C-alpha positions as CSV (number, residue, x, y, z in Angstrom):
1,X,-24.3,9.6,2.3
2,X,-24.0,13.1,1.0
3,X,-21.1,12.3,-1.4
4,X,-23.2,10.2,-3.9
5,X,-25.2,11.8,-6.7
6,X,-28.8,10.7,-6.7
7,X,-29.9,8.2,-9.4
8,X,-32.6,8.9,-11.8
9,X,-34.4,5.5,-12.2
10,X,-35.5,5.9,-15.8
11,X,-32.1,6.9,-17.2
12,X,-28.8,5.1,-17.7
13,X,-26.9,8.0,-15.9
14,X,-24.0,6.8,-13.8
15,X,-23.9,7.1,-10.0
16,X,-20.9,9.3,-9.0
17,X,-19.3,8.9,-5.6
18,X,-16.9,11.6,-4.6
19,X,-14.5,10.5,-1.9
20,X,-13.4,12.8,0.9
21,X,-9.6,12.7,1.8
22,X,-10.1,10.0,4.5
23,X,-12.0,7.8,2.1
24,X,-9.5,8.4,-0.7
25,X,-6.6,7.3,1.6
26,X,-8.6,4.2,2.5
27,X,-9.2,3.4,-1.1
28,X,-5.5,3.5,-1.9
29,X,-4.6,1.3,1.1
30,X,-7.2,-1.4,0.7
31,X,-10.1,-2.5,-1.4
32,X,-13.8,-1.8,-1.3
33,X,-16.3,-4.6,-2.0
34,X,-19.9,-4.0,-3.1
35,X,-22.4,-6.7,-2.2
36,X,-26.1,-7.2,-3.2
37,X,-28.7,-7.3,-0.4
38,X,-28.6,-11.1,-0.6
39,X,-24.8,-11.1,0.1
40,X,-23.7,-11.8,-3.5
41,X,-20.4,-10.2,-4.4
42,X,-20.9,-7.6,-7.2
43,X,-17.7,-5.7,-7.5
44,X,-14.3,-5.0,-5.9
45,X,-12.8,-1.5,-6.1
46,X,-9.3,-0.5,-5.3
47,X,-7.4,-3.7,-6.0
48,X,-5.4,-2.1,-8.9
49,X,-4.4,0.9,-6.7
50,X,-3.4,-1.5,-3.9
51,X,-1.3,-3.6,-6.3
52,X,0.4,-0.4,-7.6
53,X,1.1,0.8,-4.0
54,X,2.6,-2.6,-3.1
55,X,4.8,-2.6,-6.3
56,X,6.0,1.0,-5.5
57,X,6.7,0.0,-1.8
58,X,8.6,-3.1,-2.9
59,X,10.7,-1.1,-5.4
60,X,11.5,1.5,-2.7
61,X,12.5,-1.3,-0.3
62,X,14.7,-2.9,-3.0
63,X,16.4,0.4,-3.6
64,X,17.0,0.9,0.2
65,X,18.4,-2.6,0.5
66,X,20.8,-2.0,-2.4
67,X,21.9,1.4,-0.8
68,X,22.6,-0.2,2.6
69,X,24.5,-3.1,1.0
70,X,26.7,-0.6,-0.9
71,X,27.3,1.5,2.2
72,X,28.2,-1.5,4.3
73,X,30.5,-2.8,1.6
74,X,32.6,0.4,1.9
75,X,33.0,0.3,5.7
76,X,36.3,-1.1,6.7
77,X,36.5,-0.1,10.3
78,X,34.4,0.0,13.4
79,X,31.9,2.8,13.4
80,X,29.3,4.1,15.8
81,X,25.9,5.0,14.2
82,X,23.6,7.7,15.5
83,X,20.4,6.5,17.2
84,X,18.3,7.7,14.2
85,X,20.4,5.6,11.8
86,X,20.1,2.5,13.9
87,X,16.3,3.1,14.1
88,X,16.1,3.5,10.3
89,X,18.2,0.3,9.7
90,X,15.9,-1.6,12.2
91,X,12.8,-0.4,10.3
92,X,14.4,-1.5,7.0
93,X,15.3,-4.9,8.3
94,X,11.8,-5.5,9.6
95,X,10.4,-4.5,6.2
96,X,12.8,-6.9,4.6
97,X,11.7,-9.7,6.9
98,X,8.0,-9.0,6.2
99,X,8.7,-9.1,2.4
100,X,10.6,-12.4,2.8
101,X,7.7,-13.9,4.9
102,X,5.2,-12.9,2.3
103,X,7.2,-14.5,-0.5
104,X,7.7,-17.7,1.5
105,X,3.9,-18.0,2.0
106,X,3.3,-17.8,-1.8
């Protein structure tokens, strides 16, 4: 790999890995595990970034649910929604269902 600085065996210098944009996106969406040649788990990277992303996504979903609830509370007549609005509400409801399913599993 060309994005890793070479190690000097006799020093305590750190090995630096520079991520390309694809690797950086992957790092923020999942975690990377480092294993020894014998299969022993040595380290997990990215778990904190993934937790932060999940927290941010959950807060955004909560805000969207509150907004939809407020909007629906002020509707007192039949309305026809544009196709894009129906699609957005469908996406929101699916995300709500996924969040509820995750919480039930815990």
